[in-house]
C-alpha positions as CSV (number, residue, x, y, z in Angstrom):
1,X,75.3,34.5,153.7
2,X,73.8,31.0,153.8
3,X,73.3,28.9,156.9
4,X,73.9,25.8,154.8
5,X,77.0,23.7,155.6
6,X,79.7,23.7,153.0
7,X,79.2,21.1,150.3
8,X,81.2,18.0,150.7
9,X,84.1,17.5,148.3
10,X,83.3,14.2,146.5
11,X,85.8,11.4,147.3
12,X,86.9,11.1,143.6
13,X,87.5,14.9,143.3
14,X,89.6,14.9,146.5
15,X,91.6,11.8,145.3
16,X,92.3,13.5,142.0
17,X,93.9,16.4,144.0
18,X,96.0,13.8,145.9
19,X,97.0,12.3,142.6
20,X,98.2,15.7,141.4
21,X,100.3,15.9,144.5
22,X,101.7,12.4,143.8
23,X,102.8,13.6,140.3
24,X,104.6,16.5,141.9
25,X,106.7,14.1,144.0
26,X,108.2,12.6,140.9
27,X,109.7,15.9,139.9
28,X,112.3,15.5,142.7
29,X,112.7,11.7,142.5
30,X,110.3,10.7,145.2
31,X,107.8,7.9,145.0
32,X,104.6,9.4,143.7
33,X,102.3,9.4,146.7
34,X,100.1,12.3,147.5
35,X,97.8,13.3,150.3
36,X,95.2,16.0,150.9
37,X,93.2,16.8,154.1
38,X,89.7,18.1,153.6
39,X,87.7,20.0,156.3
40,X,84.2,21.5,155.8
41,X,84.3,20.7,152.1
42,X,87.6,22.4,151.3
43,X,91.2,21.3,151.1
44,X,93.3,22.6,154.1
45,X,96.5,20.7,153.3
46,X,98.0,19.0,150.2
47,X,101.4,17.3,150.2
48,X,103.4,14.7,148.5
49,X,106.3,12.4,149.5
50,X,109.5,14.4,150.2
51,X,111.9,11.7,151.6
52,X,114.4,12.0,148.7
53,X,114.0,15.8,148.5
54,X,114.6,16.4,152.3
55,X,116.5,13.3,153.3
56,X,113.8,12.9,156.1
57,X,112.6,9.3,156.5
58,X,109.3,10.5,158.0
59,X,108.5,12.9,155.1
60,X,105.7,10.7,153.8
61,X,102.8,12.6,152.1
62,X,100.4,11.7,154.9
63,X,102.6,12.9,157.8
64,X,103.3,16.2,156.0
65,X,99.7,16.8,155.2
66,X,98.6,16.0,158.8
67,X,101.2,18.4,160.1
68,X,100.0,21.2,157.8
69,X,96.3,20.5,158.6
70,X,97.0,20.7,162.3
71,X,98.7,24.1,161.8
72,X,95.6,25.3,159.9
73,X,93.1,23.9,162.5
74,X,95.2,25.2,165.4
75,X,95.5,21.9,167.3
76,X,96.5,18.3,166.7
77,X,93.0,16.8,166.9
78,X,91.6,16.5,163.3
79,X,88.3,14.9,164.1
80,X,86.4,16.9,161.5
81,X,88.9,16.2,158.7
82,X,89.2,13.6,156.0
83,X,92.6,12.4,154.9
84,X,92.9,11.3,151.3
85,X,96.0,9.3,150.2
86,X,96.8,7.7,146.8
87,X,98.3,4.6,148.5
88,X,97.3,2.7,151.5
89,X,99.2,4.1,154.5
90,X,102.2,2.3,156.0
91,X,102.5,1.5,159.7
92,X,104.0,5.0,160.5
93,X,101.3,6.8,158.6
94,X,98.4,4.7,159.8
95,X,99.6,5.4,163.4
96,X,99.8,9.1,162.6
97,X,96.2,9.1,161.4
98,X,95.0,7.4,164.6
99,X,97.1,9.7,166.8
100,X,95.8,12.8,164.9
101,X,92.2,11.6,165.6
102,X,91.5,12.2,161.9
103,X,87.8,11.8,161.3
104,X,88.0,9.6,158.2
105,X,90.7,8.0,156.0
106,X,90.3,7.4,152.2
107,X,92.9,5.7,150.1
108,X,93.3,4.7,146.5
109,X,95.6,1.7,145.8
110,X,96.2,-1.0,148.3
111,X,99.8,-1.8,149.3
112,X,100.3,-5.5,149.7
113,X,103.9,-5.1,150.8
114,X,103.6,-2.3,153.5
115,X,99.9,-1.4,153.8
116,X,98.8,-1.0,157.4
117,X,95.2,-0.1,157.1
118,X,93.8,-3.1,155.2
119,X,96.5,-5.3,153.7
120,X,99.2,-6.4,156.2
121,X,97.7,-4.7,159.3
122,X,94.4,-3.0,160.2
123,X,95.7,-0.3,162.5
124,X,92.8,2.1,161.9
125,X,90.2,-0.5,162.9
126,X,92.2,-2.1,165.8
127,X,89.8,-2.3,168.7
128,X,92.6,-2.0,171.2
129,X,93.2,1.6,170.1
130,X,91.1,4.5,171.4
131,X,90.4,6.1,168.0
132,X,89.3,4.2,165.0
133,X,88.6,6.4,162.0
134,X,86.3,5.0,159.3
135,X,88.2,3.9,156.2
136,X,87.1,4.0,152.6
137,X,89.5,1.9,150.3
138,X,89.9,1.7,146.6
139,X,88.9,5.2,145.5
140,X,90.4,5.6,142.0
141,X,92.6,2.6,142.9
142,X,93.5,1.7,139.3
143,X,94.6,5.3,138.5
144,X,96.5,5.7,141.7
145,X,98.2,2.3,141.2
146,X,99.1,3.2,137.6
147,X,101.1,6.2,138.9
148,X,103.2,3.9,141.0
149,X,103.6,1.2,138.4
150,X,104.8,3.7,135.8
151,X,107.3,5.2,138.3
152,X,108.9,1.9,139.2
153,X,108.8,0.6,135.6
154,X,110.8,3.7,134.6
155,X,113.3,3.1,137.5
156,X,113.8,-0.5,136.4
157,X,114.2,0.8,132.8
């Protein structure tokens, strides 16, 4: 057994896993957004949007992934976890990341219409809040954005 800490999962590799989750959302008519939570170099939760599937307005990929991660960790504080999302989180999801005390947030494409981490609002860096996770934006942004563009183009048909 090694005393070495687990190797970190590179941001691009984790984002590709989130993108695979996003593709899975399309299978049931949901907007293709995926999220994974990584702790100690391994994925502990991977989810995708399920609003259409479940009829639950809160069934965003991030919220579902954070819930699953908390169950794995055994408590709601996710300080040693990184949340990867294919699209910049909305207000609800940005709030959930702050409230879960997630250690870091990484997202792909920006969301100029509803983004609450960098575009419309900057919830994760708001100095009035007691937790401000570091944010890395734009990881595989073009590829993440292409999933969404293709989904909506097909809907407009």
